[in-house]
N, C-alpha and C positions, 0 to 999 in steps of 0.2 A: 575531366579534362586530365588532360597527362603532365603530372607533375617531375619537373626535372629536381633530385633530390641531391646531397653530397655525395651520397651512395653511387647511381646512378651517372653525375660525372664524374666519378674516381673510375667507373668503369669503362666511359668512353674513351679518360685518357690511355687507360692501358689498351683497349682496341673499340673503336665505335661498333665494330659487329657483335660484340657482346650483348649490347642495350638492342640491340636490335633482333638478336637471337630470343630476347628473356621477354620480348614483343609476341614475335612472330613464330619462333620454333621452340617453346620452355622444354617443350618434350625430349629435345634431342639432348638436355642438359644430363649433365653425369652425376660423380659425385661432388660438392663443394666443401666447404669449409667443416672439419667432423664437428658434430654436436658438441664435443668437450671443448673445443677451439673454442667455438660459438658462445657457449656457457661461459668460458674462461673472461672471453674476454666483458661481458653481461657482469658478469663479478667483479671484473677489476673498476668498471664503470662506478658500478654500485659504491665499493669501497671509496672510490676516488672522491667522492662528493664532498666527503668532511676533513677534505685538505685544508679550506680556508674558515673550517667552523660551521657556523648553523646551515643550514641554505635551504629553499627553498625548491619545489620539483615542480613541474607543469605534466602532468599524468597526459601517456597517452588516448587519442580519439582521432578516431576516424576522420574525424569533421577535422582538417588540419585549420580553418579559421578558429574554431573554438579555442585550438592548444594557443594561436597566438594570441587571440584575446585576453587568455591569463597569462601570457607574459607579458603584455602592455599593461595590465592592472600590479603585477608582481612590480615589475618597475618603478608604475607610478605610485604604489605602497613602499619604496625604498627597499627593495631587500635588496641585501650585499652579494649574494649568491644563489644564482639560478640554475639548478639542473635539465638540462633538456629544455631550454628558452629558447622558443622557436617561431620562425620570420616566415613571411610568404613575399618573394617580390615577382608580382607578374607570373610567372609559370615555373619560379626558382622558389625552393622550399630548406629548410636545413633549421633542426635541431642543432642547438649547442650542446657540447656535453655539459661544459662547465659556462656559467657567463659569470665572471668576478663583476661585481663596478667599486672602484676603488677611489675615493677622494672624485666621483662624480663621473670616471671614466669608466668606459666600457672595455675589459679585458679576453676573450675569446681564449678559452682553455678547452682543447682537443683530447679525449684521454686515450691509450693506444696499450694494450696487454705487451706490446715486445719491448726489447731492453735497450734499443735506441731507436731514433724517427730515421723514417723512410720517404724517397721522394713523394712516395705518393701521397703521404702524410704533408707533405706542406701543400702539394694541388688542394688536400681536403679543405687546410685551415683557408685558402686562397680560395675557395667557393663560397665560404664562410665570411669570408671580410668582405665581400662582393656584396652579398647578398643585404648585410646590414649597413654597409655604405650608401648602396644604394636608397636604402629605404628612410635614411639622412640620419642614422646615427653616429657619433663619433667613436672610431674604434681606437684606443689607445695601443692598445699590444696583442698580438697573438704568439698564444703558446700550445705546442706540442708537449701535454705530460705524457711518461712514460716508468716503464718498471725501471728502476734501480736495482741489478742483482750483483751488487756487492753488499749490499743493506743485510745485515745479518736478524733475525730478531732475536731480542734479549728481553722479555716480560710482555708489556702492551705495545702493540702495533704504534708504531712510528712513521705519520703517514710523510711526514717533511721528510722522512729517510728511505722511504721504500718507493715514491715517485721521485721524479727529476725533469723538471721543468726546461724546457727548451725553448728561445725566444726566436719566434719564426716570422717575426714583423717584417723582416728586411726580404724574405722571401715571399712573403703573400702579395707585397708589393711591388716587385718581380715582374710578378707574373698576373698582377690584374688586365694588362694591354692585351695577353691572349683567351680571355677568359669568355666575354662576348663572340669570340670566334667557335669557342669551342661549344657555347649554348645552344649558339645557332645551328652547327655541326649537329648538335643533336635532334635537333627538333626535323634537319632535314633527314635523318636516320630514320626518325621514327614515323615520319610520314611517307619513307620509299618501301614500296609491296617487295620489291626485286630484292633479293640477296645479295647483300655489299660480294664486292670480288676484293677481297682481303687474302691475300695469301698468309699461310702460315707463316712465325717468326718467334723472337724470344718474347715475344709479349703473351703468348700461350702459356708461357711461364712466368713471367715474372711481370707484376711483382708477387703476384699468386697464379697458382696454377687454373686455368680458364677449366670450366666445369665442360663448357661447347669442345675443350680439347680433343677429345675421340672422335668427335663427327667431324672439325676439318682437319683434322687429319686421317681420315677413313681411309685416304684415297693412299698413303704410303705404303709401300711393301713392306713386308716381314721376312726376314731382318732387315735394317736398313743404318744408315747411319746413325740414326736413332737409339740402338740396340747396343752399339758402343759402349762398352764400360769402362764408365770413369772420365769420359769424353765431356767436356765442358759443353752445357746446355748453348752459349752462343758460338763454341765450335762447329757443333752438329750442325746450325742453322748454315752457319757460312758456308758450310761443305755444301749445305744440301741444296743451297742456291747456285751452289757452283755448278751443279750437276753429278754431285755425288751424292749419290739415293743408296745405292743397293751396295750389296757388298763385292759386287761382280766390279762394279764402279771405284771400291776402293782399291782392289786389287788391281787394279789397269794403271787409274790417275795417282797411286799412292802418296794422298796428303801427309802432312804430318802428324802422327800418332806415334804412340811408347810403343816398345814391344810387344809391352802384355798385349795389347789394345788389339797388335797384328796376330799376335796369337789365336787370339778369337775369332777376327775375322778368318784367318787362313783354318783354321779347326774346322768351321762349319763350310767356307767355299769347297775346300778340298777334300771335305768328309774323311777326316785324318781318325788317324787310330791315338788313342790316349797319349800323353806325351808322360814320361814315367822317370823320374832321378834316383833309382834304387840306391846310390851312395850317400844322396845329400838327405832322405827320408831318414835311412837309415841310422844318420848322424844325428836327424834329430829324434827318433827312438831313442839313442842310446841316451839322450838328456833325461831321459825318464825315469825314476825309481819308483819301487811299491816300498810298501801299500799305497795305491792312485786316486786321488782323491777330485770326484769330476765335477764341477760346482759351476752351477750357474744362478745370478741373484735375477730376480723383477723388481723393479723398481719405479714410483712413480714422482710427479711432477706439482710442485703449487704455486700456480704463480702469487697469491698471498701467503705467503709461510704460518704455518697454525702452530709451527711447533719451535721454542729456544734453539738457538743452532740453527738455524734453516736459515737460508739464501732462496730467494725467488729461481725459481726453475731448478733448484740442486735436485741430484737424483736423489728420492730416499728411498731406500729398499724398503722393501714388506714382505720378501718372500724368497728362500733357496730351493736348491733341490741340490742333492748330491748324492751320487752315484759310487761307491768304492769300492775297491778291487782289490784283493789283497795281494794278487799276484799276479804273472801277465795270463792272460785267458781265464780269468777265475770266474767264477757266477759272483757278481756284484751284488752288493746289499746295499739298500736305498732308505736315505733320513732325508725329511724335509722339515722347512716351518712355514706356516702362512701367517702372519699376524692380523689378529684381533683388527676388525673394523674400528674406523674412527680414533684409536689411539695412534701415539708415536708409538713408531714399528720398532726404531732402531737401538734401544737398549737392548728388548727382549732377543730379536735375533742375532745382536752382536756375541752376547752372552752365548745362545744356544750355538752359533757358530764354531765358539770357542771349545764348545763341550763336544762338537761331532766330529769336528778338524783338529788333531794332540801337536804336539809341537813339530816342527820339524820336517814335516811329513812331507810329499811332492804331490801340489795341487795342481790342477789342469783345468782349464777356460778356454772358449775356443772368443777370441780378441779379449786375449787378457787385459787389455788397459781397462776395460768400461769395470771388470773386477777387480781390479788394482785398486781404480779411484774410487768404490763406494768402500771400501776395507778401509782406505786411508784417511778416508774422512771418517767411520767409526772411530778409527783408531786416534785421530784428533779430539771427536767430542767426548770420549769416553777413557782417560787417560789411564786406568786401571786394568785396563782391557789389552791396552795398547801396545804392551809387548811381545803378547800373545798372537795379536791382529795383525801385527807389521813381521812376524816370522809367517804367518800364512801368506803374507803378501809378497813374502822376501823367497819363497821358496813355487811361484808361482808360473808356470809353464803353458805356453800357447800353440793348441791343437791346430790354430788358423794357420800357423808359419809353413807348412809344406805347401798350402793352395794359394797361401798371399805369393810365395814367391815360383810358384809356379813348379814345381817338383814335382807335382804331380799336377794335370791337367786334362781333360778332356771337352770335348764341345757342346755337350748338356752341361755346362758349368754357365755360359754365355758370359764368360768375361768376369764373374763374380767370384768370390770365395766364403759368401758367406755358406752358415752350415745349412742354410732353407735351399740352396742350388745343390751343394756337394751333397749331404745325404740322401734325396734320391734318385741323383745317378748312380753311387756309390752301392745304393741296398735299394733297386726298385725293387717293386711288386712286394712289398712288405709292410701290407696294411696297420702293422702295429708302429710303424715308424711315420706314418700318414697324418700330416698336421692338418690337412684338408680333413679328414675324419673325426677330429677333435669338436665337441659342441661346446657352443657358445665363447672360446676364448682359441685363438688361431696364430696371432702372432705377439711381439711384445706388446707394438701398441693397441690393442684391444685389452690386452692383461692390464698396461698401466690406467687405462680408463674405465675397466670396469672396476679395478679394484679401489680406485678414487671414488667412484658413486657406489660403490656398496654398501654405505649409510642410508643410501635413499630406499632399500629394499625390503618386504618381510623376512620375518625371520625363517618362513620355509624356503622364500627366493633367496637369500646370504647363504644355507647350507649346501643348497642347487650349485651355485655359484663359486663358493671356495673349493668343490669337488672339479669344477671346472678349471677354475685357477694349479688347480693344485697337478691336474693332471698334463695343461699344457705345458708348466714347468717341469715335472718327471720328464717329458720327453725331450726335452733340451738337452739336457745330460744322458740319457738313456742314449740320445745322437750323437753324443760326445763316445761313448764306451764304442759304437757300433761302427764307429766309421775309424776308431781307434784301431780296431782288428784289424778290419780293410787293410789298414797301413801296413800293418805285419804281416798279413797275407800277402801283399803286394811285395813286400822283398824278401818274403822266402821263397817267390812263384821259380 
């Protein structure tokens, strides 16, 4: 029997074709939610179980009836809070993250690892409310429990502060009239062998990027309106449905876009040579002084803060790379730091940073707002290091500026000013600068996930992974050195 779960219901709400693809063409799926995000959601759900105190948990069983019978038994035995309480009405099944019984009344609590409720979350709790009420249960309240990202850990974890309860009862009630129609829609889609004829639209990306997006977008040419950098997704789909698909369409129909976005389109469509404003680039270079310290941090996040002074999803620095040039075009010196796994890395990192970067020198970052935020947070956490850290903060310059302001632009940048686009365009065919040639860690997201999971590996594996993390972070600052060299060359030609 095909059971309609709350996740299938929500996937249908996003786009009916998703559940059809799940059944008939699952091989077309690309990457879905990353494993670290799924693990985060699972960890948050497990921690949240203690919110109301002691609880009973219904263990997973492939036989859904076993889970439902266990739930019935726990309710009869007077359990006050049940995790994964399970209910089956006809072909509709749901496991409630937390079923809390207060004064004999049932409360549904759906736990989310996000920092605010989303519309799809209200669809989720509406489906659960429907199943329980159709079975004859009286549901008093329906809540969405999400992470409170203003909570700062001090000592023992305070679940009442870590989580926020949002009353979604009114929203759940409002949506009840439409639920049976959607359930019938799911049954119809699942029992139709012909692929649904549904055009691509914003639901390909929201509320989550669909794992079948590449399949459904396979007929969209490259480059297209979807290639335009920093154009809102809703606007891209709007223009697409108005027949503005290719770069030629954009040139001819001239939809509303920024000058920078048109610069991207024109550069590719007209095969334009690089745009270079030597005067503006020189003015930027003249703001730099030597010795020059090229700095890059790597950070990770914790939904459940493990260290004092940390908020949920706060960027916690665990690593940095530093390339130092004593004078213009001098051979660079390299310094690096990578914290030991499983420890709060901030104090040791901050101390080493103060040791490696002297007072009042010029520090260079790429997208310095990130580095400055990290340093400012360290200064707030460690008052005895604050003066030194804030001098680093205040003497920082941003190598991204000439590219962000398009003082230098070429079609290979694809409208982006990320160093991952800038570097290969300026320094092609240099294996030493190829991120794809790195082993294990190729980007910041991989570095974040890799370090966060480091304690789960053997000693031998940890040694290998640490070398991969160091190699990746080193390349980030070496890339800055090479990009700066190219800027000097451009102004001197």
